[in-house]
LOVEXSE-444801 format. One record per residue (C-alpha): x, y, z. Coordinates in steps of 0.1 Angstrom, whole numbers, plus 5000, padded with zeros to 4 digits. Example, Ala and Ser with C-alpha at 12.3 -4.5 7.8 and 13.67 -1.06 7.14 Angstrom:
REM LOVEXSE-444801
xx, yy, zz
5123, 4955, 5078 $
5137, 4989, 5071 $
END
This chain:
REM LOVEXSE-444801
xx, yy, zz
1892, 4499, 7397 $
1870, 4492, 7427 $
1894, 4467, 7439 $
1917, 4460, 7468 $
1911, 4493, 7754 $
1917, 4494, 7786 $
1954, 4493, 7791 $
1966, 4459, 7805 $
1988, 4454, 7835 $
2022, 4450, 7819 $
2044, 4447, 7849 $
2041, 4409, 7852 $
2047, 4404, 7815 $
2078, 4426, 7815 $
2096, 4401, 7837 $
2099, 4377, 7808 $
2099, 4399, 7778 $
2128, 4400, 7754 $
2154, 4426, 7763 $
2148, 4446, 7731 $
2112, 4452, 7741 $
2121, 4463, 7776 $
2143, 4490, 7761 $
2114, 4505, 7741 $
2079, 4517, 7747 $
2057, 4486, 7749 $
2027, 4492, 7726 $
1995, 4483, 7744 $
1980, 4450, 7734 $
1947, 4467, 7729 $
1961, 4486, 7699 $
1965, 4452, 7681 $
1933, 4436, 7695 $
1911, 4463, 7679 $
1898, 4459, 7644 $
1893, 4487, 7619 $
1858, 4503, 7622 $
1855, 4520, 7588 $
1863, 4504, 7555 $
1853, 4500, 7518 $
1847, 4537, 7510 $
1831, 4545, 7476 $
1827, 4580, 7462 $
1793, 4590, 7447 $
1791, 4598, 7409 $
1786, 4635, 7417 $
1815, 4635, 7441 $
1795, 4648, 7470 $
1790, 4617, 7491 $
1810, 4588, 7506 $
1794, 4555, 7513 $
1813, 4531, 7536 $
1811, 4501, 7559 $
1811, 4506, 7597 $
1819, 4477, 7620 $
1811, 4474, 7657 $
1833, 4444, 7662 $
1826, 4439, 7699 $
1789, 4435, 7692 $
1791, 4419, 7658 $
1770, 4447, 7643 $
1777, 4462, 7609 $
1762, 4491, 7589 $
1762, 4509, 7556 $
1769, 4546, 7563 $
1767, 4576, 7540 $
1785, 4609, 7547 $
1788, 4642, 7529 $
1825, 4645, 7519 $
1825, 4680, 7533 $
1813, 4668, 7567 $
1826, 4634, 7579 $
1814, 4640, 7615 $
1778, 4631, 7611 $
1764, 4605, 7587 $
1736, 4614, 7563 $
1721, 4579, 7568 $
1728, 4546, 7585 $
1716, 4513, 7573 $
1720, 4488, 7601 $
1722, 4452, 7591 $
1713, 4420, 7610 $
1739, 4408, 7634 $
1770, 4393, 7617 $
1758, 4405, 7583 $
1775, 4433, 7565 $
1779, 4452, 7533 $
1805, 4431, 7516 $
1808, 4455, 7487 $
1791, 4488, 7479 $
1782, 4503, 7445 $
1768, 4537, 7435 $
1744, 4530, 7406 $
1732, 4567, 7404 $
1741, 4599, 7423 $
1714, 4590, 7448 $
1711, 4552, 7447 $
1733, 4525, 7463 $
1735, 4488, 7457 $
1750, 4465, 7483 $
1762, 4429, 7481 $
1754, 4413, 7515 $
1780, 4393, 7533 $
1783, 4374, 7566 $
1812, 4372, 7589 $
1822, 4340, 7606 $
1852, 4353, 7626 $
1879, 4379, 7626 $
1905, 4359, 7607 $
1882, 4350, 7578 $
1872, 4371, 7548 $
1834, 4378, 7549 $
1815, 4354, 7527 $
1790, 4369, 7503 $
1756, 4355, 7508 $
1745, 4360, 7472 $
1719, 4386, 7482 $
1717, 4422, 7468 $
1699, 4451, 7484 $
1695, 4487, 7474 $
1688, 4520, 7492 $
1687, 4557, 7485 $
1716, 4576, 7500 $
1693, 4591, 7527 $
1682, 4556, 7538 $
1648, 4557, 7521 $
1633, 4533, 7496 $
1652, 4503, 7507 $
1646, 4472, 7485 $
1657, 4436, 7484 $
1667, 4431, 7448 $
1679, 4395, 7448 $
1680, 4366, 7472 $
1663, 4338, 7490 $
1650, 4358, 7520 $
1621, 4377, 7504 $
1608, 4385, 7539 $
1637, 4410, 7542 $
1620, 4433, 7517 $
1588, 4453, 7522 $
1581, 4445, 7486 $
1590, 4409, 7490 $
1555, 4397, 7484 $
1556, 4411, 7449 $
1584, 4389, 7437 $
1593, 4353, 7441 $
1620, 4338, 7462 $
1653, 4334, 7443 $
1669, 4300, 7444 $
1705, 4310, 7439 $
1732, 4335, 7445 $
1739, 4367, 7426 $
1769, 4390, 7425 $
1774, 4424, 7409 $
1792, 4421, 7376 $
1792, 4456, 7361 $
1780, 4492, 7367 $
1772, 4511, 7334 $
1790, 4545, 7332 $
1758, 4564, 7326 $
1748, 4558, 7363 $
1711, 4556, 7356 $
1703, 4531, 7384 $
1709, 4500, 7363 $
1736, 4474, 7370 $
1745, 4438, 7359 $
1746, 4407, 7382 $
1757, 4372, 7376 $
1735, 4344, 7389 $
1742, 4308, 7398 $
1712, 4286, 7408 $
1712, 4261, 7437 $
1688, 4237, 7421 $
1704, 4237, 7387 $
1742, 4238, 7387 $
1744, 4234, 7350 $
1734, 4270, 7341 $
1748, 4304, 7347 $
1730, 4337, 7339 $
1736, 4374, 7339 $
1708, 4400, 7344 $
1704, 4437, 7339 $
1687, 4450, 7371 $
1670, 4483, 7376 $
1682, 4492, 7411 $
1654, 4518, 7414 $
1624, 4499, 7402 $
1637, 4465, 7412 $
1629, 4449, 7378 $
1653, 4427, 7359 $
1659, 4413, 7324 $
1680, 4384, 7312 $
1711, 4397, 7295 $
1727, 4363, 7288 $
1730, 4327, 7300 $
1751, 4297, 7293 $
1746, 4260, 7300 $
1777, 4258, 7322 $
1776, 4261, 7360 $
1796, 4285, 7383 $
1805, 4310, 7356 $
1813, 4347, 7360 $
1804, 4371, 7332 $
1823, 4400, 7318 $
1799, 4428, 7307 $
1814, 4457, 7288 $
1804, 4493, 7291 $
1784, 4486, 7259 $
1760, 4465, 7279 $
1770, 4432, 7262 $
1780, 4400, 7280 $
1812, 4393, 7261 $
1827, 4365, 7281 $
1817, 4338, 7306 $
1846, 4323, 7326 $
1857, 4305, 7358 $
1861, 4271, 7373 $
1833, 4248, 7360 $
1817, 4220, 7381 $
1847, 4198, 7374 $
1869, 4225, 7388 $
1885, 4231, 7355 $
1891, 4267, 7343 $
1872, 4275, 7312 $
1866, 4307, 7291 $
1837, 4312, 7267 $
1833, 4341, 7242 $
1800, 4353, 7229 $
1798, 4351, 7192 $
1770, 4355, 7166 $
1763, 4318, 7167 $
1763, 4316, 7205 $
1789, 4309, 7232 $
1822, 4295, 7219 $
1845, 4276, 7242 $
1880, 4291, 7237 $
1908, 4266, 7237 $
1942, 4270, 7254 $
1958, 4282, 7222 $
1937, 4314, 7226 $
1935, 4319, 7263 $
1965, 4300, 7276 $
1961, 4285, 7311 $
1945, 4316, 7325 $
1925, 4345, 7310 $
1904, 4371, 7329 $
1889, 4400, 7310 $
1891, 4433, 7329 $
1878, 4461, 7306 $
1872, 4471, 7270 $
1896, 4495, 7254 $
1882, 4530, 7250 $
1874, 4523, 7213 $
1857, 4490, 7223 $
1878, 4471, 7196 $
1900, 4453, 7221 $
1899, 4440, 7257 $
1923, 4444, 7286 $
1929, 4411, 7304 $
1950, 4392, 7328 $
1967, 4364, 7309 $
1991, 4335, 7315 $
2002, 4314, 7285 $
2017, 4285, 7305 $
2006, 4287, 7341 $
2032, 4312, 7352 $
2025, 4346, 7367 $
1997, 4365, 7350 $
2005, 4395, 7328 $
1984, 4424, 7317 $
1976, 4422, 7280 $
1955, 4440, 7253 $
1941, 4419, 7225 $
1911, 4416, 7202 $
1882, 4395, 7217 $
1891, 4364, 7198 $
1927, 4363, 7211 $
1944, 4380, 7182 $
1966, 4411, 7180 $
1978, 4404, 7215 $
2001, 4430, 7231 $
2018, 4426, 7266 $
2015, 4457, 7286 $
2031, 4445, 7319 $
2046, 4412, 7331 $
2070, 4398, 7356 $
2087, 4364, 7357 $
2083, 4359, 7394 $
2051, 4375, 7406 $
2017, 4381, 7390 $
1999, 4415, 7387 $
1981, 4423, 7419 $
1963, 4455, 7410 $
1957, 4479, 7381 $
1954, 4517, 7382 $
1929, 4532, 7358 $
1921, 4566, 7343 $
1886, 4581, 7346 $
1861, 4568, 7321 $
1867, 4556, 7294 $
1889, 4534, 7316 $
1924, 4529, 7305 $
1951, 4512, 7326 $
1981, 4534, 7333 $
2000, 4514, 7360 $
2002, 4480, 7377 $
2016, 4467, 7409 $
2029, 4431, 7414 $
2019, 4409, 7443 $
2055, 4400, 7453 $
2083, 4422, 7468 $
2077, 4457, 7479 $
2049, 4469, 7457 $
2058, 4498, 7434 $
2038, 4512, 7405 $
2050, 4502, 7371 $
2037, 4527, 7346 $
2024, 4512, 7314 $
2013, 4546, 7300 $
2032, 4573, 7319 $
2022, 4602, 7297 $
1985, 4600, 7307 $
1973, 4628, 7331 $
1962, 4602, 7356 $
1996, 4586, 7356 $
2013, 4619, 7362 $
1989, 4626, 7391 $
1997, 4592, 7405 $
2034, 4599, 7403 $
2030, 4633, 7421 $
2009, 4617, 7449 $
2035, 4589, 7453 $
2061, 4616, 7458 $
2039, 4634, 7483 $
2035, 4601, 7503 $
2070, 4585, 7503 $
2072, 4550, 7516 $
2034, 4544, 7510 $
2016, 4528, 7481 $
1990, 4551, 7465 $
1959, 4533, 7452 $
1932, 4551, 7431 $
1898, 4537, 7443 $
1872, 4556, 7422 $
1864, 4589, 7405 $
1834, 4611, 7403 $
1816, 4608, 7370 $
1832, 4640, 7356 $
1867, 4629, 7368 $
1872, 4660, 7389 $
1871, 4642, 7423 $
1892, 4612, 7431 $
1891, 4589, 7461 $
1924, 4572, 7469 $
1942, 4554, 7497 $
1978, 4554, 7510 $
1991, 4524, 7530 $
2024, 4506, 7538 $
2039, 4478, 7559 $
2037, 4500, 7590 $
2005, 4520, 7581 $
1971, 4502, 7579 $
1960, 4529, 7556 $
1942, 4563, 7552 $
1917, 4575, 7527 $
1920, 4608, 7508 $
1901, 4629, 7484 $
1917, 4651, 7457 $
1902, 4677, 7435 $
1919, 4670, 7402 $
1915, 4706, 7390 $
1929, 4724, 7421 $
1950, 4694, 7433 $
1938, 4701, 7469 $
1940, 4669, 7490 $
1918, 4662, 7520 $
1922, 4633, 7544 $
1888, 4617, 7550 $
1897, 4591, 7576 $
1923, 4565, 7588 $
1913, 4529, 7590 $
1931, 4524, 7623 $
1939, 4559, 7637 $
1952, 4544, 7670 $
1982, 4528, 7652 $
2013, 4549, 7651 $
2033, 4539, 7620 $
2065, 4552, 7635 $
2063, 4526, 7663 $
2056, 4496, 7639 $
2081, 4471, 7627 $
2094, 4470, 7591 $
2084, 4442, 7568 $
2110, 4429, 7544 $
2102, 4406, 7514 $
2130, 4380, 7509 $
2136, 4351, 7486 $
2151, 4317, 7493 $
2153, 4283, 7477 $
2134, 4253, 7490 $
2153, 4220, 7492 $
2142, 4210, 7457 $
2155, 4242, 7442 $
2122, 4261, 7439 $
2125, 4298, 7446 $
2101, 4310, 7473 $
2092, 4344, 7488 $
2088, 4351, 7525 $
2081, 4382, 7545 $
2103, 4390, 7575 $
2088, 4414, 7601 $
2118, 4427, 7621 $
2114, 4441, 7656 $
2124, 4478, 7660 $
2157, 4488, 7676 $
2173, 4453, 7676 $
2204, 4437, 7663 $
2191, 4417, 7634 $
2211, 4386, 7642 $
2202, 4355, 7662 $
2167, 4366, 7671 $
2140, 4345, 7687 $
2116, 4338, 7658 $
2080, 4329, 7652 $
2070, 4311, 7620 $
2035, 4325, 7610 $
2019, 4304, 7582 $
1990, 4320, 7564 $
1955, 4304, 7561 $
1939, 4291, 7529 $
1959, 4273, 7519 $
1952, 4280, 7482 $
1952, 4314, 7465 $
1960, 4332, 7497 $
1993, 4350, 7503 $
2012, 4371, 7528 $
2024, 4404, 7514 $
2043, 4435, 7524 $
2014, 4454, 7538 $
2005, 4459, 7574 $
1996, 4427, 7593 $
1983, 4430, 7628 $
1993, 4395, 7640 $
2028, 4399, 7627 $
2031, 4434, 7641 $
2020, 4423, 7675 $
2044, 4394, 7677 $
2073, 4417, 7665 $
2063, 4443, 7690 $
2071, 4418, 7717 $
2106, 4414, 7704 $
2103, 4384, 7680 $
2113, 4381, 7644 $
2083, 4369, 7623 $
2087, 4347, 7592 $
2058, 4343, 7568 $
2065, 4319, 7539 $
2044, 4319, 7507 $
2046, 4282, 7502 $
2034, 4263, 7472 $
1997, 4267, 7469 $
1998, 4303, 7478 $
1985, 4330, 7455 $
2004, 4356, 7436 $
2027, 4333, 7416 $
2004, 4319, 7389 $
1983, 4288, 7383 $
2012, 4263, 7383 $
2025, 4275, 7416 $
1991, 4272, 7432 $
1984, 4238, 7418 $
2018, 4226, 7431 $
2003, 4227, 7466 $
1973, 4205, 7457 $
1971, 4174, 7479 $
2002, 4186, 7497 $
1987, 4199, 7530 $
2010, 4178, 7552 $
2037, 4173, 7526 $
2054, 4198, 7503 $
2036, 4228, 7519 $
2051, 4219, 7553 $
2085, 4213, 7538 $
2084, 4248, 7522 $
2077, 4262, 7557 $
2105, 4242, 7572 $
2129, 4252, 7545 $
2120, 4288, 7553 $
2130, 4283, 7589 $
2162, 4266, 7579 $
2170, 4295, 7556 $
2164, 4321, 7584 $
2188, 4301, 7606 $
2215, 4298, 7579 $
2213, 4336, 7573 $
2218, 4342, 7610 $
2184, 4359, 7614 $
2170, 4333, 7637 $
2183, 4317, 7669 $
2179, 4279, 7662 $
2172, 4273, 7699 $
2143, 4297, 7700 $
2118, 4291, 7673 $
2080, 4287, 7676 $
2052, 4283, 7651 $
2019, 4301, 7654 $
1991, 4301, 7628 $
1954, 4305, 7623 $
1930, 4284, 7603 $
1951, 4264, 7578 $
1980, 4281, 7596 $
1967, 4265, 7628 $
1969, 4231, 7610 $
2005, 4239, 7600 $
2013, 4249, 7636 $
2007, 4213, 7646 $
2019, 4197, 7614 $
2053, 4214, 7608 $
2068, 4202, 7642 $
2057, 4167, 7633 $
2075, 4169, 7600 $
2107, 4185, 7615 $
2112, 4171, 7650 $
2135, 4193, 7672 $
2132, 4224, 7650 $
2105, 4241, 7670 $
2103, 4248, 7707 $
2065, 4255, 7708 $
2034, 4256, 7687 $
2002, 4277, 7688 $
1971, 4266, 7668 $
1944, 4293, 7664 $
1910, 4282, 7650 $
1929, 4254, 7633 $
1919, 4223, 7613 $
1934, 4191, 7629 $
1914, 4163, 7614 $
1912, 4163, 7576 $
1886, 4136, 7572 $
1863, 4155, 7595 $
1869, 4187, 7575 $
1862, 4168, 7542 $
1829, 4154, 7556 $
1819, 4188, 7569 $
1828, 4210, 7539 $
1818, 4188, 7510 $
1782, 4196, 7502 $
1759, 4180, 7476 $
1772, 4203, 7448 $
1795, 4188, 7422 $
1817, 4219, 7423 $
1825, 4214, 7460 $
1832, 4177, 7456 $
1855, 4184, 7426 $
1873, 4212, 7445 $
1881, 4191, 7476 $
1889, 4159, 7456 $
1915, 4179, 7436 $
1930, 4200, 7463 $
1927, 4178, 7494 $
1920, 4143, 7483 $
1896, 4118, 7498 $
1915, 4087, 7506 $
1909, 4081, 7543 $
1943, 4066, 7549 $
1960, 4096, 7533 $
1939, 4121, 7552 $
1946, 4103, 7585 $
1984, 4102, 7578 $
1983, 4140, 7574 $
1960, 4148, 7604 $
1977, 4162, 7635 $
1951, 4146, 7658 $
1961, 4112, 7645 $
1998, 4119, 7652 $
1995, 4136, 7686 $
2016, 4110, 7704 $
2046, 4123, 7683 $
2042, 4160, 7694 $
2069, 4167, 7720 $
2068, 4205, 7724 $
2045, 4228, 7744 $
2012, 4234, 7726 $
1987, 4262, 7730 $
1952, 4257, 7713 $
1928, 4286, 7708 $
1893, 4283, 7693 $
1859, 4299, 7691 $
1831, 4276, 7703 $
1808, 4288, 7675 $
1833, 4285, 7647 $
1815, 4274, 7615 $
1846, 4273, 7593 $
1868, 4251, 7614 $
1841, 4238, 7637 $
1848, 4235, 7675 $
1848, 4197, 7670 $
1882, 4202, 7654 $
1895, 4216, 7687 $
1879, 4189, 7707 $
1895, 4162, 7684 $
1929, 4177, 7689 $
1924, 4181, 7727 $
1912, 4145, 7730 $
1942, 4133, 7711 $
1967, 4152, 7733 $
1949, 4139, 7764 $
1950, 4103, 7752 $
1987, 4107, 7744 $
1993, 4123, 7779 $
2008, 4154, 7762 $
2006, 4187, 7782 $
1990, 4217, 7765 $
1973, 4251, 7772 $
1940, 4261, 7757 $
1917, 4291, 7754 $
1882, 4288, 7741 $
1853, 4314, 7740 $
1816, 4309, 7736 $
1800, 4332, 7710 $
1832, 4335, 7690 $
1836, 4321, 7655 $
1866, 4317, 7632 $
1888, 4341, 7651 $
1878, 4363, 7680 $
1859, 4395, 7674 $
1852, 4407, 7709 $
1879, 4431, 7719 $
1883, 4418, 7755 $
1886, 4382, 7741 $
1913, 4394, 7717 $
1932, 4412, 7746 $
1931, 4380, 7766 $
1943, 4359, 7737 $
1972, 4383, 7728 $
1983, 4384, 7765 $
1982, 4346, 7767 $
2001, 4344, 7734 $
2028, 4368, 7746 $
2032, 4349, 7779 $
2034, 4315, 7761 $
2060, 4328, 7737 $
2080, 4344, 7765 $
2080, 4312, 7785 $
2092, 4290, 7756 $
2114, 4312, 7734 $
2120, 4344, 7754 $
2151, 4353, 7774 $
2144, 4328, 7802 $
2142, 4300, 7776 $
2175, 4311, 7760 $
2192, 4311, 7794 $
2181, 4275, 7800 $
2200, 4263, 7769 $
END
């Protein structure tokens, strides 16, 4: 349930902006360059406090903050973390004690990476402790316990909220064992609750305190599921778990388990079954998209609704007669056009933290008293964004040239005729397991605010469609994935959405790779390309990312491949002489995900081929710009580049 500045001088830009933008109020670039400052709220078990993450994105500083819910103006405590480190997730283990998984940010376009460290603090900021991790010097009590040689992640929080929790551990110096511990978040002690002689496993611990399952991709990058039986761990074969099985919660009577399940690699469904795979009952499923989120009742947790990861998300009620389901229906009516998401309840179920968000609204967080039904707005994630001025996002489906049905998201500028628009193809990063969806997207909204149609294709390899769909993108970085993107552009042209003479491609990370690669695969289709923090040399990426761990090697060998000739044939820097459109390269000089050497390789290749290009690089920036002034400069440069190549002046030249 705990799941998912200064105004610029615009007059010069207005000379080359699309006519549709000139007719409307131009939203300041600063509104898109800012990042949300407050996120990841969690309600305390007694319903009196709210813990959340605070980001000072310009300085790279992040904090854990605690507020009283009846006074959100002044925090009760602030736990400031080292620069670029943050609370990746927050858990209340008692009414007064918090446990935090530490994370580290590598740039604005990358999801924070958990470091495998776990810390704890009282809600008033006292009695801070370093419960697990390699940096024992971070704890005042570090000298009393040894340095951990691994990574640990919170697995379960017991409902009794007595300060205990469970954490899965994977060791660095022994990748053939996985363990789960019960940890006392107050005293700092731990006991082994289970282990298995298979590396890289996650554990499912029920509210009975028992580790029922171990599951995940093993060191050969094969998905496996083990069930704990009287004789030990039993490896469940595909007849019992299909191609994918992920336990989510025990049923209230503890006789069955709720789980995500796919029999044959298609989209996952929500099922209920006994622990050995018998007495299976499908609660929710869809043939196209898999389940993206589950809504639960207060403890004992029971799912009452799901949403799917494709299309416009709408709750599908699996048990509409439950009081929580009726409450969710009522709130959905109160916030039309928004998706209501229950985050967590107080222990007695009387207070509920929930969010509302949409394609135009980055989201707000609310508290409702479930006895009086009084709703209070706690905060908005990006209060400077006016949803009424944002563009609508429309999920569409089309068929690739081999007949495969794909989904894309169109972001349509406001107050325009929807025909023959200049268009930007915006491929997502990843490439695997990531997807674009209907919800608010700042990059897409910025581009649309400048008058361009935005197309985001969920190509093969993307998440949200099941195991088979994701695997279909393996070793297809420069092949089938690029063809899916190209087919999306051709569909938009055939449907008269896009002007075929005014199409650009702009992407970040893997999307930056695609921004260079798609024009190579479809000469003449694109008029310009923007690569942001992109990967341009696959052999360099393989050599940089593959560590000594067997899991890493297996992952890259299966998803990317390691044949030097194949990697070169699919690397834009080796094909730069064939790029015949204007190029804009943007990169942070301290990027650790797509190292700056990737930018330098692409730049050198363009220079050697005597190809013109623009570039923007910034010292101190990583995988995507954090500093607001750097983002403002980038967005202004991007707007000018698009206007020059696919704006009205470009149209007039054809």
